[in-house]
KEBA-946835 format. One record per residue (C-alpha): residue number from 1; residue in three letters; x, y, z. Coordinates in nm, 3 decimals. Example, Ala and Ser with C-alpha at 12.3 -4.5 7.8 and 13.67 -1.06 7.14 Angstrom:
! residues 2
@num 1&residu ALA&px 1.230&py -0.450&pz 0.780 .
@num 2&residu SER&px 1.367&py -0.106&pz 0.714 .
//
This chain:
! residues 68
@num 1&residu MET&px 0.000&py 0.000&pz 0.000 .
@num 2&residu ILE&px 0.135&py 0.342&pz -0.093 .
@num 3&residu HIS&px 0.091&py 0.616&pz 0.166 .
@num 4&residu ALA&px 0.062&py 0.977&pz 0.058 .
@num 5&residu THR&px 0.313&py 1.210&pz 0.215 .
@num 6&residu LEU&px 0.196&py 1.495&pz 0.432 .
@num 7&residu PHE&px 0.001&py 1.730&pz 0.204 .
@num 8&residu GLY&px 0.131&py 1.525&pz -0.091 .
@num 9&residu GLU&px -0.187&py 1.483&pz -0.287 .
@num 10&residu SER&px -0.366&py 1.788&pz -0.154 .
@num 11&residu SER&px -0.087&py 2.045&pz -0.181 .
@num 12&residu PHE&px -0.243&py 2.179&pz -0.501 .
@num 13&residu PHE&px -0.553&py 2.277&pz -0.305 .
@num 14&residu LEU&px -0.347&py 2.459&pz -0.043 .
@num 15&residu TRP&px -0.251&py 2.719&pz -0.305 .
@num 16&residu HIS&px -0.615&py 2.827&pz -0.311 .
@num 17&residu ALA&px -0.572&py 2.954&pz 0.044 .
@num 18&residu VAL&px -0.310&py 3.214&pz -0.057 .
@num 19&residu PRO&px -0.544&py 3.451&pz -0.248 .
@num 20&residu ILE&px -0.813&py 3.402&pz 0.014 .
@num 21&residu VAL&px -0.578&py 3.500&pz 0.297 .
@num 22&residu ILE&px -0.455&py 3.802&pz 0.098 .
@num 23&residu ALA&px -0.809&py 3.917&pz 0.020 .
@num 24&residu ILE&px -0.932&py 3.873&pz 0.376 .
@num 25&residu SER&px -0.629&py 4.054&pz 0.515 .
@num 26&residu LEU&px -0.663&py 4.349&pz 0.277 .
@num 27&residu VAL&px -1.036&py 4.388&pz 0.337 .
@num 28&residu TYR&px -0.990&py 4.365&pz 0.714 .
@num 29&residu GLY&px -0.709&py 4.621&pz 0.701 .
@num 30&residu ALA&px -0.914&py 4.854&pz 0.483 .
@num 31&residu THR&px -1.207&py 4.845&pz 0.725 .
@num 32&residu ARG&px -0.978&py 4.953&pz 1.010 .
@num 33&residu HIS&px -0.764&py 5.220&pz 0.843 .
@num 34&residu GLU&px -0.781&py 5.476&pz 0.563 .
@num 35&residu LEU&px -0.415&py 5.534&pz 0.475 .
@num 36&residu MET&px -0.252&py 5.286&pz 0.235 .
@num 37&residu GLY&px 0.053&py 5.231&pz 0.455 .
@num 38&residu HIS&px -0.161&py 5.147&pz 0.755 .
@num 39&residu ILE&px -0.382&py 4.918&pz 0.546 .
@num 40&residu LEU&px -0.085&py 4.723&pz 0.412 .
@num 41&residu TYR&px 0.078&py 4.693&pz 0.754 .
@num 42&residu SER&px -0.250&py 4.575&pz 0.906 .
@num 43&residu ALA&px -0.300&py 4.330&pz 0.617 .
@num 44&residu TYR&px 0.051&py 4.193&pz 0.672 .
@num 45&residu ARG&px -0.010&py 4.140&pz 1.043 .
@num 46&residu THR&px -0.351&py 3.986&pz 0.981 .
@num 47&residu ALA&px -0.211&py 3.748&pz 0.719 .
@num 48&residu LEU&px 0.061&py 3.637&pz 0.962 .
@num 49&residu TRP&px -0.200&py 3.584&pz 1.233 .
@num 50&residu ILE&px -0.422&py 3.376&pz 1.002 .
@num 51&residu LEU&px -0.131&py 3.166&pz 0.873 .
@num 52&residu GLY&px 0.001&py 3.115&pz 1.225 .
@num 53&residu PHE&px -0.340&py 3.003&pz 1.346 .
@num 54&residu VAL&px -0.377&py 2.761&pz 1.055 .
@num 55&residu ALA&px -0.025&py 2.626&pz 1.117 .
@num 56&residu VAL&px -0.103&py 2.561&pz 1.485 .
@num 57&residu ILE&px -0.424&py 2.379&pz 1.393 .
@num 58&residu ALA&px -0.233&py 2.175&pz 1.131 .
@num 59&residu VAL&px 0.030&py 2.075&pz 1.387 .
@num 60&residu ILE&px -0.239&py 1.973&pz 1.635 .
@num 61&residu LEU&px -0.412&py 1.761&pz 1.371 .
@num 62&residu ILE&px -0.083&py 1.600&pz 1.266 .
@num 63&residu VAL&px 0.000&py 1.511&pz 1.625 .
@num 64&residu ILE&px -0.348&py 1.366&pz 1.675 .
@num 65&residu SER&px -0.317&py 1.161&pz 1.353 .
@num 66&residu TRP&px 0.018&py 1.018&pz 1.470 .
@num 67&residu MET&px -0.137&py 0.918&pz 1.801 .
@num 68&residu VAL&px -0.423&py 0.727&pz 1.636 .
//
């Protein structure tokens, strides 16, 4: 039996998350600020927060899958 590597078969679908994270971050930043510099800085911080949160959840799920 051949086992798929971590994100091996589904890594193509992970690329769909990149434009979604960018769009969400920019819209969230634009609702909080009016100046472009502030919007971009807020979008950057929001994108890092979202990606960090997703990474933590992924690590938790990987650990749980190893335990099962």
